[in-house]
C-alpha positions as CSV (number, residue, x, y, z in Angstrom):
1,X,63.2,73.7,26.0
2,X,64.4,76.6,23.7
3,X,61.5,79.1,24.1
4,X,60.8,81.3,20.6
5,X,60.9,84.9,20.9
6,X,57.1,85.1,21.4
7,X,57.2,83.0,24.6
8,X,59.9,84.6,25.8
9,X,57.6,87.9,25.2
10,X,54.7,86.2,27.0
11,X,56.3,85.6,30.1
12,X,58.2,89.1,30.0
13,X,54.7,91.0,29.6
14,X,53.2,88.8,32.5
15,X,56.0,89.5,34.9
16,X,56.1,93.1,33.8
17,X,51.9,93.7,34.2
18,X,50.3,94.3,37.7
19,X,48.2,91.4,36.9
20,X,50.5,88.9,36.8
21,X,48.7,86.3,34.8
22,X,47.1,85.5,31.4
23,X,43.9,84.9,30.8
24,X,43.8,82.3,27.9
25,X,40.6,83.2,26.3
26,X,42.0,86.9,25.8
27,X,45.3,86.4,23.9
28,X,44.7,87.8,20.6
29,X,43.3,91.1,22.8
30,X,46.1,91.4,25.4
31,X,49.2,90.0,23.5
32,X,50.4,91.5,19.9
33,X,50.4,88.3,17.8
34,X,52.2,89.6,15.1
35,X,52.2,87.4,12.2
36,X,51.4,84.6,14.5
37,X,47.5,82.9,14.2
38,X,45.7,82.5,17.8
39,X,45.6,78.9,17.4
40,X,49.8,79.0,16.7
41,X,49.8,81.4,19.9
42,X,48.0,79.2,22.2
43,X,49.9,76.1,21.1
44,X,53.2,77.7,22.5
45,X,51.3,79.0,25.5
46,X,50.6,75.8,25.7
47,X,54.1,74.3,25.6
48,X,55.4,76.7,28.4
49,X,52.2,75.2,30.5
50,X,53.7,71.6,29.8
51,X,57.0,72.7,30.7
52,X,55.9,74.2,33.7
53,X,57.3,78.0,32.7
54,X,53.3,78.9,33.1
55,X,51.2,77.7,36.2
56,X,47.6,77.7,36.4
57,X,45.8,80.5,39.0
58,X,42.3,79.0,38.6
59,X,40.5,78.2,35.3
60,X,41.8,79.9,32.3
61,X,44.4,81.8,34.0
62,X,47.9,81.0,34.4
63,X,51.0,82.8,35.8
64,X,55.0,82.6,35.5
65,X,56.7,79.9,37.3
66,X,58.6,82.6,39.6
67,X,55.1,84.0,40.6
68,X,53.6,81.0,41.3
69,X,54.6,79.8,44.5
70,X,55.6,76.8,43.2
71,X,59.4,75.3,42.0
72,X,60.1,73.2,39.3
73,X,62.8,70.2,39.8
74,X,63.8,66.4,39.4
75,X,62.8,63.9,41.5
76,X,65.8,61.9,43.0
77,X,64.0,58.4,44.3
78,X,65.6,56.4,47.0
79,X,65.6,52.5,47.7
80,X,63.6,53.2,50.8
81,X,60.7,54.9,49.0
82,X,61.0,58.5,50.0
83,X,62.7,61.3,47.5
84,X,64.2,64.4,47.1
85,X,63.8,67.3,45.0
86,X,66.5,68.4,43.0
87,X,65.6,71.9,42.5
88,X,67.1,74.2,39.6
89,X,69.2,77.5,40.4
90,X,71.9,75.1,42.4
91,X,69.4,75.2,45.7
92,X,69.4,72.9,48.1
93,X,67.6,69.6,47.4
94,X,64.4,69.3,49.6
95,X,63.1,65.8,51.3
96,X,60.0,64.2,49.8
97,X,57.9,61.7,51.8
98,X,57.0,58.4,50.1
99,X,53.0,59.7,50.4
100,X,54.4,63.2,48.7
101,X,55.8,62.1,45.6
102,X,52.0,61.6,44.0
103,X,53.1,59.0,41.9
104,X,56.4,60.6,40.9
105,X,59.3,58.4,40.1
106,X,63.0,59.1,40.0
107,X,63.8,61.1,37.0
108,X,60.4,62.8,36.7
109,X,60.4,66.6,36.4
110,X,57.7,68.1,38.6
111,X,56.4,71.1,40.2
112,X,56.7,71.0,43.9
113,X,55.4,73.3,46.6
114,X,57.2,73.8,49.8
115,X,56.2,72.2,53.1
116,X,57.6,71.9,56.8
117,X,58.2,68.4,58.3
118,X,59.3,68.8,62.2
119,X,62.5,71.3,61.7
120,X,63.3,71.0,58.2
121,X,62.1,72.2,55.0
122,X,60.4,69.4,52.4
123,X,58.2,69.3,49.3
124,X,55.6,67.6,48.1
125,X,54.6,67.2,44.6
126,X,51.8,68.7,42.8
127,X,52.1,68.1,39.3
128,X,54.2,65.6,36.6
129,X,55.6,67.6,33.8
130,X,57.8,65.2,32.3
131,X,58.2,61.3,32.8
132,X,61.8,60.2,32.5
133,X,61.2,56.5,33.0
134,X,59.4,54.7,29.9
135,X,61.6,51.5,29.9
136,X,63.6,50.1,32.3
137,X,64.7,46.4,33.1
138,X,64.0,44.4,36.1
139,X,63.3,40.7,37.3
140,X,60.4,39.1,36.7
141,X,58.0,37.3,39.0
142,X,54.8,35.4,38.6
143,X,51.7,35.6,40.3
144,X,48.1,34.6,39.6
145,X,47.1,36.7,36.8
146,X,50.0,38.1,35.5
147,X,53.4,38.9,37.4
148,X,55.3,42.0,38.8
149,X,58.7,43.2,37.6
150,X,61.3,44.7,40.2
151,X,63.5,47.2,38.9
152,X,67.2,46.8,38.8
153,X,67.5,50.3,39.8
154,X,66.7,50.6,43.4
155,X,65.8,54.0,43.0
156,X,62.7,53.5,40.8
157,X,61.2,52.1,43.8
158,X,58.0,50.6,42.4
159,X,57.1,47.1,41.4
160,X,55.4,47.4,37.5
161,X,52.5,44.9,37.1
162,X,52.9,42.9,33.9
163,X,49.2,40.8,32.4
164,X,50.0,37.4,31.5
165,X,49.1,38.9,27.5
166,X,51.9,41.3,28.0
167,X,54.5,38.8,29.5
168,X,55.8,37.3,26.6
169,X,56.4,34.0,28.3
170,X,58.6,35.8,30.8
171,X,59.6,33.0,33.5
172,X,60.0,33.6,37.6
173,X,63.8,35.1,38.0
174,X,64.3,36.2,34.7
175,X,65.4,39.5,33.6
176,X,63.2,41.5,30.9
177,X,63.2,44.6,29.2
178,X,60.1,46.7,30.1
179,X,58.2,49.7,28.7
180,X,55.8,51.4,31.5
181,X,51.9,51.5,29.5
182,X,50.2,53.5,32.1
183,X,51.2,54.9,35.2
184,X,48.4,54.9,36.8
185,X,46.7,51.3,35.7
186,X,44.1,49.1,37.3
187,X,43.5,50.3,41.2
188,X,46.6,52.7,40.8
189,X,49.5,50.0,39.9
190,X,52.5,51.4,37.4
191,X,51.5,48.7,34.5
192,X,54.0,47.6,32.0
193,X,54.9,45.4,28.9
194,X,57.7,43.1,28.4
195,X,59.3,44.0,25.3
196,X,62.3,41.8,25.7
197,X,63.0,38.3,27.6
198,X,66.7,38.8,28.1
199,X,67.0,35.4,30.3
200,X,68.3,34.3,33.5
201,X,71.5,35.8,34.9
202,X,73.3,31.8,34.9
203,X,73.4,32.7,31.1
204,X,76.4,34.5,29.3
205,X,76.5,37.9,29.0
206,X,72.8,38.4,30.3
207,X,73.9,40.3,33.5
208,X,76.0,42.7,31.1
209,X,73.1,42.9,28.7
210,X,71.0,43.9,31.5
211,X,72.6,47.1,32.0
212,X,73.2,47.8,27.9
213,X,69.0,47.6,28.0
214,X,68.6,49.5,30.7
215,X,70.3,52.6,29.3
216,X,68.4,51.9,26.1
217,X,71.5,50.9,24.5
218,X,71.6,48.3,21.7
219,X,74.2,46.0,20.1
220,X,72.0,45.8,16.7
221,X,71.7,48.5,14.2
222,X,68.0,49.2,12.3
223,X,67.5,47.4,9.1
224,X,67.6,51.0,7.1
225,X,71.2,51.1,8.4
226,X,72.6,47.9,8.1
227,X,71.3,48.1,4.2
228,X,73.0,51.6,3.9
229,X,76.4,49.8,5.6
230,X,76.4,46.6,3.5
231,X,76.7,48.8,-0.1
232,X,79.5,50.6,1.4
233,X,82.3,49.7,-0.9
234,X,85.2,47.4,0.6
235,X,88.6,49.2,-1.0
236,X,89.3,52.9,-2.0
237,X,89.7,53.7,-5.7
238,X,92.5,56.4,-5.6
239,X,91.3,57.4,-9.1
240,X,88.0,58.7,-7.8
241,X,90.2,61.2,-5.8
242,X,92.6,62.9,-8.2
243,X,92.8,65.9,-6.2
244,X,93.4,64.3,-2.9
245,X,97.2,64.0,-1.9
246,X,98.7,60.2,-1.6
247,X,100.9,59.4,1.4
248,X,102.2,56.2,1.8
249,X,105.9,55.7,3.6
250,X,105.8,55.0,7.4
251,X,102.7,55.9,8.4
252,X,101.7,53.3,11.4
253,X,98.9,52.8,13.6
254,X,99.3,52.2,17.4
255,X,96.2,51.0,19.3
256,X,95.3,48.3,22.2
257,X,96.1,44.7,21.2
258,X,92.3,43.9,21.0
259,X,91.4,46.9,19.3
260,X,89.5,46.2,15.3
261,X,88.8,49.9,14.6
262,X,91.9,52.2,13.5
263,X,90.8,55.8,13.2
264,X,94.3,57.9,13.8
265,X,97.2,56.8,12.2
266,X,101.3,58.9,12.1
267,X,104.2,59.6,10.4
268,X,106.8,61.6,10.9
269,X,110.0,63.6,9.5
270,X,113.0,65.0,10.9
271,X,114.4,68.1,9.6
272,X,117.1,70.3,10.2
273,X,115.2,72.9,12.1
274,X,112.9,69.9,13.8
275,X,110.0,67.7,13.0
276,X,106.8,67.5,10.6
277,X,104.3,65.3,12.0
278,X,101.1,64.0,10.1
279,X,98.5,63.1,12.3
280,X,95.9,61.3,9.8
281,X,92.5,60.3,10.9
282,X,89.8,58.3,9.2
283,X,87.4,60.6,6.9
284,X,84.4,59.2,8.0
285,X,82.4,61.7,6.5
286,X,83.2,60.5,2.9
287,X,80.6,57.2,4.0
288,X,78.5,58.6,6.6
289,X,76.6,61.5,4.6
290,X,74.6,64.1,6.3
291,X,71.2,63.0,6.5
292,X,71.6,59.6,5.8
293,X,70.1,56.5,7.9
294,X,73.8,56.2,9.2
295,X,74.3,59.8,9.9
296,X,70.9,59.8,12.2
297,X,71.8,56.8,14.0
298,X,75.5,57.7,14.6
299,X,73.7,61.3,16.0
300,X,70.9,59.3,18.3
301,X,73.8,57.1,19.4
302,X,76.5,59.6,20.0
303,X,79.7,57.4,21.0
304,X,80.9,53.8,20.8
305,X,80.0,51.9,24.5
306,X,82.8,49.7,25.8
307,X,82.4,46.5,28.0
308,X,84.7,44.0,28.7
309,X,82.9,41.5,26.5
310,X,81.6,43.4,23.9
311,X,81.6,46.9,22.0
312,X,78.5,49.0,21.1
313,X,79.9,51.0,18.2
314,X,78.5,53.9,17.1
315,X,79.0,53.2,13.7
316,X,78.2,49.2,11.8
317,X,81.6,47.0,11.9
318,X,81.6,47.3,7.5
319,X,82.4,50.9,8.4
320,X,84.5,50.7,11.7
321,X,86.5,48.1,11.0
322,X,86.1,48.1,7.5
323,X,86.5,50.9,4.9
324,X,87.0,53.7,7.5
325,X,89.4,52.1,9.6
326,X,92.9,52.6,8.8
327,X,94.0,49.4,8.2
328,X,97.2,48.0,7.4
329,X,98.7,47.6,3.5
330,X,95.5,49.2,2.0
331,X,94.5,52.4,0.5
332,X,91.8,54.4,2.8
333,X,90.8,58.0,3.0
334,X,92.0,60.6,5.6
335,X,91.5,64.0,6.5
336,X,95.1,64.7,7.9
337,X,96.9,67.2,9.9
338,X,100.8,68.3,9.0
339,X,102.4,70.1,11.8
340,X,105.6,71.4,11.5
341,X,107.5,71.9,14.7
342,X,111.1,73.8,15.7
343,X,113.7,71.9,17.7
344,X,111.9,72.7,20.9
345,X,108.4,71.5,19.9
346,X,107.2,74.8,19.3
347,X,103.9,75.0,16.6
348,X,105.4,76.8,13.8
349,X,102.6,76.3,11.4
350,X,100.0,73.8,10.2
351,X,97.5,72.6,7.6
352,X,95.1,70.6,7.1
353,X,93.8,68.4,4.1
354,X,92.1,65.5,2.4
355,X,93.9,62.9,1.2
356,X,94.5,59.0,0.9
357,X,96.7,57.0,2.8
358,X,98.6,53.7,3.0
359,X,99.1,52.4,6.8
360,X,102.3,50.1,6.6
361,X,102.0,48.8,10.2
362,X,99.3,47.9,12.7
363,X,101.1,48.1,15.8
364,X,100.4,47.7,19.4
365,X,101.4,49.8,22.6
366,X,102.6,46.8,23.9
367,X,105.1,46.4,20.9
368,X,105.9,50.0,20.9
369,X,107.3,49.8,24.5
370,X,109.0,46.8,23.8
371,X,111.3,48.8,21.5
372,X,111.3,51.4,23.6
373,X,112.9,49.1,26.0
374,X,115.4,47.8,23.7
375,X,113.5,44.4,22.6
376,X,115.7,43.0,19.8
377,X,113.0,40.4,18.5
378,X,110.5,43.5,18.5
379,X,112.9,45.9,17.0
380,X,113.9,42.9,14.1
381,X,110.4,42.6,13.3
382,X,109.8,46.7,12.7
383,X,113.8,47.3,11.5
384,X,112.1,49.6,9.3
385,X,109.8,51.4,11.5
386,X,112.4,52.2,14.8
387,X,114.3,55.4,13.8
388,X,110.9,56.7,13.3
389,X,109.7,55.3,16.6
390,X,112.6,57.2,18.6
391,X,111.7,60.2,16.8
392,X,108.1,60.2,17.5
393,X,108.7,59.6,21.6
394,X,111.5,62.8,21.5
395,X,109.0,65.1,19.7
396,X,106.3,63.2,22.7
397,X,108.6,64.2,25.3
398,X,109.0,67.6,24.3
399,X,105.3,68.4,23.7
400,X,104.6,66.9,27.2
401,X,107.0,68.9,28.8
402,X,105.7,72.1,27.3
403,X,102.4,71.0,28.3
404,X,103.4,70.6,31.7
405,X,105.3,74.0,31.4
406,X,102.1,75.9,31.0
407,X,100.1,74.0,33.4
408,X,98.2,70.9,32.0
409,X,96.9,68.0,34.6
410,X,98.0,65.0,34.5
411,X,96.2,63.0,37.5
412,X,97.2,59.6,36.1
413,X,94.5,58.3,38.0
414,X,94.4,54.0,36.9
415,X,91.8,52.7,35.1
416,X,90.4,49.1,35.7
417,X,91.1,46.6,33.3
418,X,88.5,43.3,33.1
419,X,89.3,40.4,31.3
420,X,86.5,37.7,31.3
421,X,86.9,34.3,30.5
422,X,84.9,32.2,27.8
423,X,81.3,32.4,29.6
424,X,82.1,35.6,30.4
425,X,83.0,35.5,34.0
426,X,85.3,37.7,35.5
427,X,88.5,36.2,35.6
428,X,91.1,39.0,36.7
429,X,91.0,42.6,37.4
430,X,94.0,44.6,37.4
431,X,95.1,48.3,36.8
432,X,95.5,49.2,33.1
433,X,98.8,49.8,32.2
434,X,99.6,53.6,30.8
435,X,103.0,53.1,28.9
436,X,105.5,55.3,27.0
437,X,103.3,54.3,23.7
438,X,100.1,55.6,25.3
439,X,101.6,59.1,26.0
440,X,102.8,59.4,23.2
441,X,100.0,58.7,21.3
442,X,97.9,61.1,23.5
443,X,100.7,64.2,23.0
444,X,100.0,63.6,18.8
445,X,96.2,63.4,19.4
446,X,96.3,66.4,21.9
447,X,98.4,68.5,19.5
448,X,96.2,67.8,16.6
449,X,93.2,68.5,18.7
450,X,94.4,71.7,19.7
451,X,95.6,73.0,16.0
452,X,92.1,72.2,14.7
453,X,90.6,74.0,17.2
454,X,92.3,77.3,17.2
455,X,92.3,77.6,13.1
456,X,88.5,77.1,13.2
457,X,87.5,79.3,16.5
458,X,90.1,81.9,14.5
459,X,87.8,81.5,11.9
460,X,84.8,82.1,13.4
461,X,82.8,78.9,11.4
462,X,80.4,77.1,13.8
463,X,81.9,74.6,15.2
464,X,81.6,71.6,18.3
465,X,84.4,72.4,21.2
466,X,85.5,70.1,24.1
467,X,85.1,72.6,26.5
468,X,86.5,71.9,30.6
469,X,85.4,74.5,32.7
470,X,88.1,75.8,36.0
471,X,86.9,73.9,39.1
472,X,84.2,75.5,41.5
473,X,85.6,78.0,43.9
474,X,84.0,76.6,46.9
475,X,85.2,72.6,46.4
476,X,88.9,74.0,45.7
477,X,88.5,76.1,49.1
478,X,87.5,72.4,50.4
479,X,90.3,71.0,49.3
480,X,92.7,73.9,50.4
481,X,91.5,73.4,53.7
482,X,91.8,69.5,53.6
483,X,95.3,69.7,52.3
484,X,96.1,71.4,55.4
485,X,95.4,68.8,57.5
486,X,98.1,67.2,56.3
487,X,100.7,70.0,56.6
488,X,100.4,70.9,52.8
489,X,100.5,74.6,52.0
490,X,98.5,75.4,49.1
491,X,97.4,79.1,49.7
492,X,95.6,80.1,46.9
493,X,92.0,80.2,46.9
494,X,89.2,78.9,44.7
495,X,88.8,81.6,42.7
496,X,92.6,82.4,41.9
497,X,93.2,78.5,40.8
498,X,95.3,78.2,37.7
499,X,96.0,74.5,36.5
500,X,99.5,75.3,36.8
501,X,99.5,76.1,40.3
502,X,97.2,72.9,41.0
503,X,99.6,71.0,39.1
504,X,102.7,72.4,41.0
505,X,100.9,71.5,44.3
506,X,100.2,67.5,42.8
507,X,104.2,67.3,42.3
508,X,105.2,68.0,45.6
509,X,102.9,65.5,47.4
510,X,103.6,62.6,44.7
511,X,105.0,59.6,46.9
512,X,103.8,60.6,49.6
513,X,102.1,58.2,51.9
514,X,98.3,60.7,51.4
515,X,99.3,61.8,48.0
516,X,96.9,59.2,45.9
517,X,94.1,60.7,48.0
518,X,95.1,63.9,47.8
519,X,95.2,63.4,44.0
520,X,92.0,61.6,43.6
521,X,90.9,64.3,45.8
522,X,91.8,67.4,43.3
523,X,89.9,65.3,40.5
524,X,86.7,65.3,42.3
525,X,87.1,69.4,42.2
526,X,86.9,69.7,38.7
527,X,84.2,69.9,36.5
528,X,83.3,67.6,34.0
529,X,84.3,68.0,30.1
530,X,81.6,68.5,28.1
531,X,80.8,69.3,24.4
532,X,79.9,72.9,23.3
533,X,79.3,75.6,20.4
534,X,81.0,78.0,22.2
535,X,85.5,77.5,22.3
536,X,86.3,78.3,26.0
537,X,89.0,76.5,26.7
538,X,90.2,73.5,28.8
539,X,91.1,73.7,32.0
540,X,93.0,70.3,32.8
541,X,94.9,70.8,29.6
542,X,95.8,74.4,30.3
543,X,94.7,74.7,26.6
544,X,93.0,78.2,25.4
545,X,91.8,75.9,22.0
546,X,90.4,72.3,22.4
547,X,88.4,70.0,20.1
548,X,87.7,66.3,19.5
549,X,88.9,65.8,15.9
550,X,90.9,62.3,16.3
551,X,88.0,59.6,16.8
552,X,85.2,60.0,13.9
553,X,84.6,56.1,13.9
554,X,83.5,56.0,17.5
555,X,82.4,60.1,18.4
556,X,79.6,61.6,16.8
557,X,81.5,65.4,17.9
558,X,84.4,64.2,15.6
559,X,82.5,63.2,12.5
560,X,80.3,66.7,13.0
561,X,83.6,68.9,12.6
562,X,85.1,66.9,10.2
563,X,82.2,67.4,7.9
564,X,82.7,71.3,8.6
565,X,86.2,71.3,7.9
566,X,85.5,69.8,4.7
567,X,82.6,71.7,3.9
568,X,85.2,74.8,4.7
569,X,88.4,73.2,2.2
570,X,85.9,73.1,-0.4
571,X,84.4,76.4,-0.4
572,X,80.9,75.1,0.9
573,X,80.4,77.6,4.1
574,X,77.5,79.8,2.7
575,X,75.7,82.5,4.5
576,X,72.5,80.4,5.0
577,X,74.7,77.2,5.2
578,X,76.4,78.7,8.1
579,X,73.4,79.5,9.9
580,X,71.8,76.1,9.6
581,X,75.2,74.7,11.3
582,X,75.3,77.1,14.4
583,X,71.7,75.8,15.3
584,X,73.0,72.1,14.5
585,X,76.4,72.3,16.6
586,X,74.3,74.0,19.5
587,X,72.0,71.1,19.2
588,X,74.6,68.6,18.6
589,X,76.6,69.5,21.4
590,X,74.2,69.0,24.0
591,X,73.2,65.6,22.6
592,X,76.4,64.0,22.3
593,X,77.5,65.6,25.9
594,X,74.3,63.7,27.2
595,X,75.2,60.6,25.5
596,X,78.7,60.8,26.5
597,X,77.5,60.5,30.5
598,X,74.9,57.7,29.6
599,X,77.8,55.7,28.1
600,X,79.9,56.6,31.0
601,X,77.5,55.4,33.8
602,X,76.8,52.2,31.7
603,X,80.4,51.5,31.5
604,X,81.0,52.1,35.0
605,X,77.9,50.0,36.5
606,X,79.1,46.9,34.1
607,X,82.6,47.2,35.7
608,X,81.8,47.7,39.1
609,X,79.4,44.5,38.9
610,X,82.1,42.5,37.3
611,X,84.6,43.7,40.2
612,X,82.2,42.6,42.4
613,X,81.5,39.3,40.8
614,X,85.5,38.8,40.8
615,X,85.7,39.4,44.6
616,X,83.4,37.4,45.4
617,X,85.7,34.4,45.5
618,X,87.7,36.2,48.4
619,X,84.9,36.6,51.0
620,X,86.2,36.1,54.8
621,X,89.9,37.3,53.0
622,X,91.7,40.2,54.1
623,X,93.8,42.6,52.6
624,X,95.3,46.1,52.8
625,X,93.5,49.1,51.9
626,X,93.3,53.0,51.2
627,X,90.7,55.1,52.6
628,X,89.0,56.4,49.4
629,X,86.1,58.3,50.5
630,X,83.9,59.3,54.0
631,X,80.7,59.8,54.4
632,X,78.4,60.2,57.2
633,X,77.3,56.1,56.6
634,X,80.8,54.8,56.6
635,X,84.0,54.9,54.8
636,X,85.3,53.4,51.3
637,X,88.3,51.4,50.9
638,X,90.3,51.0,47.8
639,X,92.1,47.9,47.1
640,X,95.6,47.9,45.1
641,X,93.4,46.1,42.4
642,X,91.3,49.0,42.1
643,X,88.2,47.0,43.8
644,X,86.3,49.3,46.2
645,X,83.7,48.9,48.9
646,X,82.3,49.7,51.9
647,X,82.8,49.5,55.7
648,X,79.4,51.0,56.9
649,X,79.6,52.9,60.1
650,X,78.1,50.1,62.3
651,X,80.8,48.0,61.3
652,X,83.2,50.2,62.8
653,X,84.7,49.6,66.4
654,X,81.9,51.3,68.6
655,X,82.6,54.9,69.3
656,X,80.7,58.3,69.1
657,X,81.1,59.4,65.7
658,X,80.9,62.5,64.0
659,X,81.0,63.3,60.1
660,X,83.4,66.1,60.0
661,X,82.4,67.1,56.0
662,X,85.1,69.4,55.1
663,X,88.2,67.1,56.9
664,X,86.8,64.0,54.7
665,X,86.8,62.5,58.3
666,X,84.7,60.2,60.7
667,X,85.9,61.3,64.3
668,X,85.7,59.3,67.1
669,X,86.6,59.8,70.7
670,X,88.8,56.6,70.3
671,X,88.9,55.8,66.5
672,X,89.6,58.8,63.6
673,X,89.0,57.5,59.9
674,X,89.8,60.0,57.1
675,X,90.9,59.9,53.4
676,X,93.8,58.7,52.6
677,X,94.3,56.7,55.6
678,X,95.5,53.1,55.3
679,X,93.6,50.3,56.8
680,X,93.4,46.7,57.0
681,X,90.2,45.2,56.1
682,X,88.2,41.7,55.6
683,X,85.6,41.1,52.6
684,X,82.2,40.0,54.1
685,X,80.0,40.4,50.7
686,X,80.4,41.2,47.2
687,X,77.2,41.4,45.0
688,X,77.0,41.7,41.5
689,X,73.6,42.0,41.2
690,X,73.8,45.4,44.1
691,X,76.9,46.2,42.4
692,X,77.8,46.2,46.1
693,X,81.6,45.3,48.1
694,X,81.0,45.3,52.0
695,X,84.5,45.5,54.4
696,X,84.5,45.7,57.7
697,X,87.9,46.5,59.6
698,X,90.4,43.2,60.0
699,X,92.1,42.2,63.3
700,X,94.6,39.2,62.0
701,X,97.8,40.5,60.3
702,X,97.5,38.4,57.3
703,X,96.5,39.1,54.2
704,X,95.6,37.6,50.7
705,X,96.8,39.5,47.5
706,X,95.3,38.5,44.1
707,X,96.2,35.5,41.8
708,X,93.1,33.6,40.8
709,X,95.3,30.5,39.6
710,X,96.3,29.8,42.9
711,X,92.4,29.9,44.0
712,X,89.6,27.2,43.8
713,X,86.7,29.3,43.2
714,X,84.5,26.6,43.9
715,X,86.0,26.1,47.8
716,X,84.3,27.9,50.4
717,X,86.8,27.2,53.1
718,X,89.0,30.0,53.2
719,X,91.5,27.7,55.4
720,X,92.4,25.6,52.4
721,X,93.2,28.1,50.0
722,X,96.4,28.2,49.1
723,X,98.1,31.5,48.4
724,X,101.5,31.9,46.5
725,X,102.8,34.9,48.1
726,X,105.5,35.6,45.3
727,X,102.7,35.0,42.4
728,X,100.2,36.8,44.4
729,X,102.9,40.0,44.2
730,X,102.9,39.9,40.7
731,X,99.3,39.8,40.4
732,X,99.1,43.0,42.3
733,X,101.9,44.4,40.1
734,X,100.7,43.6,37.0
735,X,100.1,46.3,35.2
736,X,104.0,46.3,34.4
737,X,103.6,43.1,32.6
738,X,100.2,42.7,31.2
739,X,99.0,44.1,27.7
740,X,96.5,46.9,27.7
């Protein structure tokens, strides 16, 4: 909640007076209302009460939260019924008994008071300030007089009652999308209403649709948005834009083979003194006007969301795949950067301007990589581009070298690629390739983002930046201590760490048996990048200035800054407009960061579900793995194909295990397991419903590698499964041979 000056003054005065409280009956007597009416003042005070900043002492009398003895926090539920209070101010979480939740559900913001429970501090909820869960997805079960829905999210530990009149004819076992209509309905039950029957999990795509709805994401656009999209022009008429520069030449888009929206294109010139790079970005703001229905919906969505079988775009396809997309051989509007480099790839000068471009080719990462690898057939197909592509690679390698020298960190953690069949079932999982062509485009997008961020930061114009803060010193110190356990000396303290020093250390452990484990642990020490209205730099890229400029089709922050750039270029930023923009970019940064987190959570949840679905066919088989996580309840093990599962402590060889947190280790008298250790495991369970994979330590020496062509999924007899070892080896290393 953003407080008004009056609200801040109320809290300050209460804290500074000896009474330490406010009586609502005498607000106009005790406080200077200035230009506020009494009714307006009371409304603002009630907002403070609703947010928990003011707490009732007795009838009509309130004090500040700090003086009340209560604490505010967020409830984190568990599948076992009890919960935890995540307190504000980075304080330790407090345990909450099920009976002490007093109706609070996972995610609710509450007021609570501390209580003693045996030898530990605990909490009891005294007031629910804000309900988090208003809709959810679950499984319907019909009973006499209605039905109950069990939420898919096991942290939401409550069965919600549905009256027959609110059930939309849902049948037992079907997935349903539910709106909560009462948190304390008939006989105290949480009561809901079925908004949509999603169907049985046996139907194609219902599993992913369930996750989509659980995050309040939607495939379809509202009617008003679709109406605006349908009247968009299909082509660009150059005569309407006489002031724009026109670029044709060797402009190319380079994307994945399955990409349908192209928001960036590149072209290059090699000069006597170095290079001129053009980064052309789709001018989405020419069509998505400020305050339009398209703009409101894009703001609400924040980002496109990507799943194995579908994309939920930020903008309708008429724009994302049509008039905004930099498709080949047609005119398109763009906002372009002209970046001039010397021979060593140092940026000499730059400019940004509105233009009309015509892309010459739509190329894939795989095709560009084949050209670099000397594939004659592909080189002949794109004969007019080969020289420019090698010039691009030359510049990109120099840019990457400069970034590395200044301390940019390259964790190079592989991402999973999930392929699904025509029925929506997972047919393969493997590490997504990161080829030379990927790195080329990454380098060009980074340098364009940095140029734009620096230019507008120095102009002191309201802007949205991409900020990545330095890691928490305590986490870094823990990482240093863990690395020392492998004999790796990394002597810097957490508050002294620079990205350059961290990258140097990661270089020294590359290729060592424990290198991947330390690499992943170093990544976990990092803060999460976010959008901010302040330019505070990007630790991971060792960049003082950074923003997201290059993807306005799929990211709202990019769209915002395009709009601001065009206002600046056209002299439209007045003093009053600048004030409005400062308020807007602050709000948009917060909301965009939140939408990004939700999108990532939804994408990760679907990935886990589809990976578990794929692994079901291998139950009973054995694999080589690496310990990727250690907890007090077991160890997580990752496989070569990116699948990760848990070995619970009770499944480990019998021993007296102690969880040594600062060494990421389970230590027994006879057995020790720690992060990075290699281990052979047997798959005992894989559940797409719970999105969990379970292993136990393997006893046999043989192992299975993945090639689903060699496995009859219907055959449950593991002894009859014939595995071709050579083909399996190819499958496990498929990242070298597959297209993105």
